[in-house]
N, C-alpha and C positions, 0 to 999 in steps of 0.2 A: 777454201778461199773461192771456190768456181761459186758454191753457195752465195756469200759474198756481192762477189761482181754479177750472177745473176739478178737477184735483191736490188742492187745499184742498178739494173736495166731495168727491171719493170718500173721503180719508181722516177727514172728522169724521161721513160715515156707516159708513164700515169699521171705525173704531177702535173705536167702542164696541161694536158685534156682535160684534166679534172676540174685546174682552178681557173680552163674557160668555160667550162661548165655550172661553174656555180657563180663568174660572170656576167654569163645569157641569165641565169635562175636570179641573180639577185638587182639587175640591169633597168632602171626606172622605177624601183622596187622601195618602199621604205622599210628599214632595217630594222628586225626585231633582232632581239638579243639570241637569238641561234641563227639567222642569219649574219649576223653583225662575228659573231664568233666564225662562222665558213667562215667568212670575207676575209676577215682579219689569219685565219691561219694559212688559206687558198695564197695570200697576198705573200706572208711569207716563202712558205713553200716554191710561190715561182719564181721568188729573187736568186733561193738557191739554186733551183734549175735552168734558172735564167745564167747565175756566175759557171754554170757545172758544163754548161753547154758550150758557152762562149768560150772556154777552156780549151777544150776538145777542136773548136775552128781553130784556134789562136794554135792553136797545137799541129795545126796540120796546115798551114798555108805561112804562123810563123809571123815573126814579130817583126816590123810592129804591126802588119796587116790584120793584127789578133786582134788589137787592144784600136784600133780601128774601126774594126765591123761593131765589136761590141760598141762606141761611143754613137758612129752612126745612126745604129739600127733604134738608139733607145731617141735620140733627139730627136730624126724623123717621126715618132711615135708621138711623145710628148708634141711636138711642131703641130701635128696633127690636129691634138688635141686640147691647142692653143686656138686655133685654125677656125674649131667649131665653135668655142666656147664664144671664140668672136664675132663667128654670125647669128650667134642664139642671142647673144645679151645684146648686139648691138650698143647704143652709147654708154650702157654700165663697163662694160668693155675696153674702156680709152685708155687704159696702164695696163694692161692685161701680161701685154709684150712686155715694155717693160720692165716689172713689176715681177713675170716670169726669169726672164735672163738675170735680171741684176740677182735675186736670190739665188738660181743656181752659179752665178760667177763668184759670191762670196761664198757658198756653201762649199763648195768645189775648193778652191783656190784658202779659205782658213779651215773647214771642218774637215775635210776628204785627206786633204796631204798633211791637215796638222795631224790626223790619229796618224796616217801612215808612216811621216819623221817619225812621231811618236814612240809607233809599237815597231818599225822596223829597229831603232836604235837603242829601245831598249834591252831588245833583244841579240840586235849582231853589234850593241855600243856607238857604231858610226858605222853613218848607211853611203854610199857611193852612187852618185848616178854624174849623167853626158852633160856639163854645161852646152854643150855644142846642140845640142839640142831644147835642151829648159830657156836659154836665151834666145834665140828665135821665138819660141812658143811663145813665153812672155810680148818680147815685143809684137809680137802679132794679136793679141789678146789687149796689149795695153793702146795700141792704135782700134781697135775693134771697138772698148767700152768708150775710148775717147769719141767717136766719130759720134756714135751711136747714143749716147748716154748721157752723156753732158754735155754736148754743142747745141742742142736740142733747145737744151733752157738756155742760150748766150746768141742764138740767130734772132737776125730783128725784126726779116720776113713775111713771118708770121706770130700775132701774141703767144706767151705762152709759152710752155714747154715743148713745141710740134717746131715739125717743117712742114715747107711747105712744099706742094707735090714733083717739085724737080728736086729739091736738096734731100727727102725721102727718093726719089729713085735714084741720086748721085749715092746715098750712102745706102742704098740697099746692093747697089753693082760695086760698089768699092768692096762693100762685104763678103761679097760672091768670091769677088775676082781672090783678095786676099786668101781667103779663109781654102780656096783651090789652090794657089802658091802656096801656102803653109800644106794640103796633102799631097801637092807635085813633089815638095822635096821631102819627103815624112817619107814617102813609099817609095819615089824615084832615086830622084837627083842626090840624095844625100843619107840615105834609108841607114846606113850603119851608125849616125849619127842617133839614132834612136832604136840602137841593141841595147837590151841588158850589161853592164856592166859584167866582166868579169869576174864571180866573186866563189864561194863558198855556197853556191845557192845549193836549197833544198830541194827541188827539179829532180825530182826521177828523170833517167835515160833512159823512159820506155818509146819504143819505137813511134811513130805518130800515125795517125788513123789512117784506116783509108778511105780515096775519095765519097763515096758511099754517105761512110758511116760520117762526114765532117759533113756533105750537106742533109745528112738528118739530124745532125745537132744544129745547123744554120735554121733549120726550118721548126726544131722544136726552141729556139733560140727564140726567134721575133714570134715565136705563139704565146713564150712566158712572158715578154716585153710587150704585149702587147693585153698580156690580163696586166700584168704590171699597175699600166697606166692606168687602164679600166677600171679595177678595181681599188687604185687610190682615188678614180673621179667620184663612185660609187661610194666610198666613204668622204665624203667631198660635204654630204648633210649633215652630218654626225658632226663632222672634225667642225664645220662652220657653226653646229649647234653649243659646242663644246667652247667655244673662243667666244663667243658671244655670250654664255653665260658667266664666261671668268672677265666678260665686259673689255676683254683686248682689241685690236683695232684689225680693222676686217683682212692686213694684208698679211695678219699672221697663217691667216687660212693657206696663201699663196705660199707660204713659205714651206707651212709643211707638208703639202700634195705634193710642191719641189722637193722634201727631204725622200719621199714616197718613193717618186720617179726616181730616184737617183739610188736608191737602195741596190739594185746590181750592179752596176760600177763602182759604189763605195763599198763594197763584200766583195770583187775581185780587185779592188784597186789593193784592200787589210789582208789577203789572200795573199797577194804576190810579196806585197811590206815585211810579212812575218818570213818567206821565202829567201829574205836577202836580195831583191827583187825589185829594187827602189823604181827605176827605170820604166819598166814596166806599170808601178801605178803612178810615175805622172807622170806618162805619155796617155793613163788613162784620165784621169785629172784635168791637165790641162787640156786634154784634148777633145772633153766633154764642155769645157766651156766655149773652147774656141768655136767646135759642132753649134754649140746653140745659137753661139751669135751668128754666126759665118751663116746657117742656116731660116734660124727665124726672121733674124731683119728683114729680110728679103721675102721671103713671104710675106711675112707681116703687113711692110709695101706695097707689095701689088694686091690682098686683099682687102685696103685702108683705101687706095687710089681706085678702085674695077668700083668696088659697092661702096666710095665716097662715106669713109667711115672715116668720124677724129683717133687721132691717133698720137696720146700721151707717148715721149720718148726720154723726155729730158729728166736727169734726177733732182727732186729736192735738194738744199746744202747738205743735209745732215747724211744722205747713204752719196753723194756726193765726196764726203773727207770719207767716211769708209773704205769707198771702194780707191780712193786713191794710197789713205793706209797696208789696203791689202795689196795694191801694183805694187811701191814702195818698199813693204815688209820682206813680200815673193820676190822680188830682184835681190835686199840682200842671200833669203835664206839660198837662193837656189842660181850664186852665184860661183860658188866657190867649187863644188861639184860634187861635196861629204856638208856633212849634216849632223847633228844630237840629238840628243831629248831636250836640247833647249830650244831648237827653232820650231820641233814641235806644238814646245809648250805653248810660244808666243803665238804660235797661230791659232792655236787651239782657244788660249783667251780670246785675240779677235771674234770667234768664229761666238763663241757664249757674251762677248760684247754685243755682236750685229743681235742673237738672240733675242739677248733683254731688251735694246734699244727697241726691238721692232715689238713688245708688248709692253715697252715701257715710253713710248715716244718721247 
């Protein structure tokens, strides 16, 4: 046992550093087969180590702070990537924020939630979670997505799926306020709503790590997340070339990159579901979707207004229908506090429809 623990410690330190070094070596360079293989392996290793260190931090700070730290960390890094692409791409990236937020919400609410429900229910027959937590999260998600992704296509002050500067400021402030209130409720006022349901969980009753160990893991977690986002960005040209060769729409590139960036949260949520901790899985999933909107929209609003960059936010009709269906089914799924493999299958079918219609619009 000591030898295995020692090897795990070496890996948990070495893999994040190695992934960061490979990112530095590959940044801005065309990927040959050797470098492409290294980048792919480093991406997988960074994802696994991000989840490992996130679990250490979560064990120390307790729920729901642990899931919130992972969701916020990866969202902030993803946001930095979006803003940097907006600054470098100019008018060519007018719909980047909208497409990224929409893809994240659909991937999380259908793909991640669907896989977690399916994995948890296949292993434990019926999974349980707290309606007091999922209900408020879904209400905030419905308000944020409607305000930022649907209303811009219905307003008349400006032509097209856009907001005027005043409307953009209002949407950004309201997004930040709603997300801030949700985090306050989740971590302070009603923290007990978001704690895992008492079940026969497979989590070991181990002593929490020390403050020093938790701080080291927090630093390594941030390094892993930087590596994940950076390596995903490095793979983007290869992904674009593959999408172009397959004659698929350009929006597929954004979906693939979003899938790669969400890998740490997805893996952490699946591990929690397999351990019969569905509330932790839902905290990760819904918290990620809320953080993406609540932080991304205010940031891109500031960039758009300050630099006078055009910003498209309103969704086309097909995407609006998919979003409305996702919110409706999510509400029905999470309304009872219990779910089986059927609910997981429904969400995964909608996720498959989202991916299929993105490739064959």
